[in-house]
C-alpha positions, 0 to 999 in steps of 0.5 A: 138715685139709680132710676134717675134719667139724665139727658146726655149730649145725644138727647140734646142733639136730637132736640136741636135737630127736631127744632131745626126741622120744625123751624127751617122750612117756614124760614126758607119759605119766608126768605124765598118769598121775600127774595122773589118779591125783591126780584120782581120789584127790581125787574118791574121798576 
């Protein structure tokens, strides 16, 4: 059992940060496009 690697909280935080860095830019892109669309609809209607 000495060679077994156990993940600790630092590995978990690295995994969470990697997931956020992959998921946040597309999410911001979609939300920004939606906001821009709603803004344009509000201006022209």
